[in-house]
C-alpha positions as CSV (number, residue, x, y, z in Angstrom):
1,M,16.2,-2.5,-9.3
2,I,16.2,-0.1,-6.4
3,Q,19.2,0.1,-4.1
4,A,19.5,2.3,-1.0
5,E,22.0,2.9,1.7
6,L,20.7,5.2,4.4
7,T,22.1,6.5,7.7
8,L,20.2,8.9,10.0
9,P,20.3,9.6,13.7
10,R,17.0,8.8,15.3
11,L,15.3,8.6,18.7
12,F,14.0,5.0,19.0
13,T,11.8,3.5,21.6
14,E,14.8,2.3,23.6
15,G,16.8,5.5,23.2
16,P,18.9,7.4,20.6
17,G,20.8,5.7,17.9
18,D,21.4,5.5,14.1
19,L,19.0,4.2,11.6
20,Q,21.4,2.4,9.3
21,V,20.1,0.1,6.5
22,Q,21.0,-1.2,3.1
23,L,18.1,-2.2,0.9
24,T,17.9,-3.9,-2.5
25,L,14.4,-4.0,-3.9
26,P,14.0,-6.1,-7.1
27,T,11.9,-4.6,-9.8
28,G,8.2,-5.6,-9.4
29,S,8.7,-7.0,-5.8
30,L,6.4,-6.2,-2.9
31,T,8.5,-5.9,0.3
32,A,7.0,-5.7,3.7
33,L,8.8,-3.8,6.4
34,V,7.9,-5.2,9.8
35,G,9.0,-4.7,13.3
36,P,8.0,-3.0,16.6
37,S,6.7,0.6,16.7
38,G,9.5,3.1,16.6
39,S,11.9,0.8,14.8
40,G,12.3,3.0,11.7
41,K,9.8,1.6,9.2
42,T,8.0,4.8,8.3
43,T,11.3,6.8,8.4
44,I,12.6,4.5,5.7
45,L,9.6,5.3,3.5
46,R,10.1,9.0,4.1
47,L,13.8,8.8,3.2
48,L,13.0,6.9,0.0
49,A,10.3,9.5,-0.9
50,G,12.7,12.5,-0.2
51,L,10.5,13.8,2.7
52,E,13.6,13.4,5.0
53,T,17.3,13.5,4.1
54,P,19.8,11.1,5.6
55,T,23.1,12.3,7.0
56,Q,24.8,9.8,4.7
57,G,23.2,7.8,1.9
58,R,22.5,6.9,-1.6
59,I,19.4,5.9,-3.5
60,A,19.7,4.5,-7.1
61,V,16.6,3.5,-9.1
62,D,17.6,1.6,-12.2
63,E,20.2,3.9,-13.9
64,Q,19.0,7.1,-12.1
65,T,20.4,8.5,-8.9
66,W,17.8,10.0,-6.6
67,L,20.2,10.7,-3.7
68,D,23.9,10.7,-3.2
69,T,25.0,12.7,-0.2
70,R,28.7,12.6,-1.2
71,Q,27.9,14.0,-4.6
72,R,25.3,16.4,-3.2
73,I,22.5,14.9,-5.2
74,N,19.1,15.0,-3.6
75,Q,16.1,15.0,-5.9
76,R,12.9,16.7,-4.6
77,P,10.0,14.4,-3.8
78,Q,8.1,15.7,-6.8
79,D,11.0,14.7,-9.0
80,R,11.1,11.2,-7.8
81,S,8.9,8.6,-9.5
82,I,7.0,7.6,-6.3
83,G,3.4,7.0,-5.2
84,Y,2.7,7.3,-1.5
85,V,-0.4,6.1,0.4
86,F,-0.6,7.1,4.0
87,Q,-2.7,5.7,6.9
88,D,-5.0,8.7,6.3
89,S,-6.0,8.8,2.7
90,A,-5.2,12.6,2.6
91,L,-7.7,13.3,-0.2
92,F,-8.7,16.8,-1.2
93,P,-12.1,17.2,0.6
94,N,-13.5,19.7,-2.0
95,M,-12.8,17.4,-5.0
96,T,-14.8,14.5,-6.3
97,V,-13.3,11.0,-6.7
98,R,-12.5,11.6,-10.3
99,E,-11.1,15.1,-9.6
100,N,-8.8,13.8,-6.8
101,I,-7.3,11.3,-9.3
102,Q,-7.2,13.7,-12.2
103,F,-5.4,16.4,-10.2
104,V,-2.2,14.4,-10.1
105,A,-2.5,12.6,-13.4
106,P,-0.2,13.5,-16.3
107,P,-1.8,15.7,-19.0
108,N,-4.1,14.0,-21.5
109,Q,-4.4,10.8,-19.5
110,Q,-8.2,10.5,-19.3
111,T,-8.0,6.8,-20.4
112,L,-5.6,6.0,-17.7
113,V,-7.7,7.7,-15.0
114,S,-10.8,5.9,-16.2
115,E,-8.9,2.5,-16.2
116,L,-7.8,3.0,-12.6
117,I,-11.3,4.0,-11.5
118,E,-12.7,0.8,-13.0
119,Q,-9.9,-1.4,-11.5
120,T,-10.5,0.0,-8.0
121,G,-14.3,-0.4,-8.2
122,L,-14.9,3.3,-7.9
123,Q,-17.1,3.9,-10.9
124,P,-20.3,4.3,-8.8
125,F,-18.6,7.0,-6.7
126,I,-16.8,9.1,-9.3
127,D,-18.9,12.2,-8.5
128,Q,-18.9,11.8,-4.7
129,K,-16.6,13.8,-2.4
130,P,-14.5,12.1,0.2
131,A,-16.8,12.9,3.1
132,R,-19.5,10.6,1.6
133,L,-17.1,7.7,1.1
134,S,-16.3,4.9,3.5
135,G,-12.8,4.5,4.8
136,G,-12.1,1.6,2.4
137,Q,-13.4,3.6,-0.6
138,Q,-11.2,6.6,0.4
139,Q,-8.2,4.3,0.4
140,R,-9.1,3.0,-3.0
141,V,-9.1,6.6,-4.3
142,A,-5.7,7.1,-2.6
143,L,-4.3,4.0,-4.3
144,A,-5.6,5.1,-7.7
145,R,-4.1,8.6,-7.2
146,A,-0.8,7.1,-6.2
147,L,-0.6,4.9,-9.3
148,V,-1.9,7.3,-11.9
149,R,1.6,8.7,-12.7
150,R,2.9,5.1,-13.1
151,P,5.5,5.4,-10.4
152,K,8.6,3.2,-10.2
153,L,8.2,2.9,-6.4
154,L,4.9,2.6,-4.5
155,L,5.1,3.3,-0.7
156,L,2.3,2.1,1.5
157,D,2.4,3.3,5.2
158,E,-0.1,1.2,7.1
159,P,-2.8,1.6,4.4
160,F,-5.3,-0.7,6.3
161,A,-4.7,0.7,9.8
162,A,-7.8,3.0,9.9
163,L,-10.1,0.4,8.3
164,D,-12.4,-2.1,10.0
165,S,-11.7,-5.8,9.3
166,A,-14.3,-6.2,6.5
167,S,-12.9,-3.1,4.7
168,A,-9.3,-4.3,5.0
169,Q,-10.3,-7.8,3.7
170,A,-12.0,-6.2,0.7
171,L,-9.0,-3.8,0.0
172,R,-6.2,-6.4,0.1
173,P,-7.0,-8.2,-3.1
174,V,-7.5,-4.8,-4.9
175,L,-4.1,-3.7,-3.8
176,L,-2.4,-6.9,-4.8
177,D,-4.1,-6.9,-8.2
178,L,-3.0,-3.3,-8.8
179,H,0.6,-4.0,-7.8
180,Q,0.8,-7.0,-10.1
181,R,-1.1,-5.4,-13.0
182,W,0.9,-2.2,-12.9
183,G,4.3,-3.8,-12.2
184,T,5.3,-1.4,-9.5
185,T,8.1,-2.0,-7.0
186,T,6.2,-1.7,-3.7
187,V,7.2,-1.3,-0.1
188,L,4.5,-1.9,2.6
189,V,4.7,-1.0,6.2
190,S,2.3,-3.0,8.4
191,H,2.0,-4.3,11.9
192,H,-0.6,-6.9,10.8
193,E,0.5,-10.4,9.9
194,A,-2.6,-10.9,7.7
195,D,-1.5,-7.9,5.5
196,V,2.0,-9.3,5.1
197,Q,1.0,-12.9,4.4
198,A,-1.6,-11.8,1.9
199,L,0.5,-9.3,-0.1
200,A,4.3,-9.6,0.4
201,D,6.8,-11.7,-1.5
202,R,9.7,-10.4,0.7
203,I,9.8,-9.5,4.4
204,I,12.4,-7.3,6.1
205,H,12.3,-7.3,9.9
206,L,13.6,-4.0,11.5
207,D,14.6,-3.3,15.1
208,Q,16.2,-0.1,16.5
209,G,16.9,1.1,12.9
210,R,18.7,-2.0,11.8
211,I,17.7,-4.9,9.6
212,R,17.6,-8.0,11.7
213,S,16.4,-10.4,9.1
214,E,15.3,-10.7,5.5
215,S,13.3,-13.6,4.0
216,L,11.4,-14.5,0.9
217,V,7.8,-15.6,1.1
218,D,7.5,-19.2,-0.1
219,A,5.2,-18.9,-3.1
220,A,4.6,-22.7,-2.9
221,A,3.2,-22.4,0.7
222,P,-0.5,-22.5,1.1
223,I,-2.1,-19.1,0.7
224,P,-3.7,-18.1,4.0
225,G,-7.4,-17.3,4.2
226,E,-10.5,-18.9,2.7
227,R,-11.6,-18.5,-0.9
228,I,-15.1,-17.0,-1.5
229,E,-17.4,-19.5,-3.2
230,R,-20.5,-17.3,-3.3
231,I,-21.4,-13.8,-2.3
232,Y,-24.8,-12.0,-2.8
233,F,-27.0,-9.3,-1.2
234,D,-30.1,-10.6,0.6
235,Q,-32.8,-8.0,0.1
236,P,-35.2,-9.1,3.0
237,S,-32.4,-8.9,5.6
238,Q,-30.5,-6.1,3.9
239,Q,-27.3,-8.0,4.5
240,W,-24.5,-9.3,2.4
241,I,-24.1,-13.1,2.6
242,L,-20.7,-14.6,2.0
243,E,-20.0,-18.3,1.7
244,T,-16.7,-20.2,1.7
245,A,-16.1,-24.0,1.8
246,K,-16.1,-23.8,5.6
247,T,-18.5,-21.1,6.7
248,Q,-21.2,-18.6,5.9
249,L,-21.0,-14.9,7.0
250,R,-23.6,-12.3,7.1
251,A,-23.0,-8.6,7.6
252,D,-24.3,-5.1,6.9
253,A,-20.9,-4.3,5.2
254,P,-21.1,-2.0,2.1
255,T,-17.5,-2.7,1.4
256,W,-18.4,-6.4,0.6
257,Q,-19.9,-5.2,-2.7
258,H,-16.3,-5.1,-4.0
259,L,-15.7,-8.8,-3.2
260,K,-16.3,-11.5,-5.7
261,A,-16.2,-15.3,-6.0
262,G,-12.6,-16.4,-6.0
263,D,-11.2,-13.7,-3.7
264,R,-9.6,-14.8,-0.5
265,I,-10.7,-13.4,2.9
266,Y,-9.1,-13.7,6.3
267,I,-11.5,-14.7,9.1
268,S,-10.7,-14.1,12.7
269,W,-12.9,-14.6,15.7
């Protein structure tokens, strides 16, 4: 369980005010922070990570206090058990895929590094440097790097914002699988309904630094998107062909190589 009470003066879209929120994040949950630009979503992530300090506040993770302004407790970001994925993958350009992940891994954790590389579909690219990777592949590296220390809290700040539609569709099931497999408590900031509907089990709506509503995603509701029935690479046309119960799609989309039958995709026209 993660509990946070945070207050910080902020300049919002409609003028100055106080970001003032109380959050309770159940262990293993995936909470989406939604709301208009400038409502305080990214600021909350930065406060949880320790990259900014509130004027008043407290953050407790299980039995550990990360922040308590009254008691003058404020753990450094590197001392908090967090993984952070930004809009820009922020990889080290002079390091290979494996080296980027290994750089932040705990000592003697080669098995863990290899497991994450396999789960993110990065095995064919382990010796490549970021400049030779697609945007979706770079974000997979960023996810693996964020998880390699087994953080208690995973923070995702618009992780699909810089990706094209096909890359985002391919990355969503990877992210959800990693969240579930690794049991992290995850907070996602996104402006896109497809991201929220595909991933979140809780939604918090922010406006002017205040929580306007909280809701649980109905697990019994129909899952949006269409399930892939068949996907293969057509050599003559040099295109990927993807079939669902309703449609067939063709595209020169390298990121589709990471999709498989059973995955869900979100088709917009």
